[in-house]
C-alpha angles and dihedrals in degrees: 000000000000121000118227110241116259138050133289106231091205098057108019122115121238088252092054092048094051094044093049107037127073113234093012112113129178096283095049090045090053090049089054091052092044090051090050092048091049101042104022129242120345113260094201141009087245091061086074086081088071088069112091110255096018114107137172091267091058091049092049093048090053101032094116090054099045116099126185112203130139 
């Protein structure tokens, strides 16, 4: 089976997130994982804006890479 390119925000490690996403370094990637651990899986791509340091511009820049699968 072929994987779609990109990263699943509900299962990716901080390392995978920071390596794949533009404008997301180690600290933002760790914040995404912390948020997911605290609040559970993301229900939408847009929910990423709840994470400190992640704004709509970051989401738009990476939209083609963002996957939402449980």
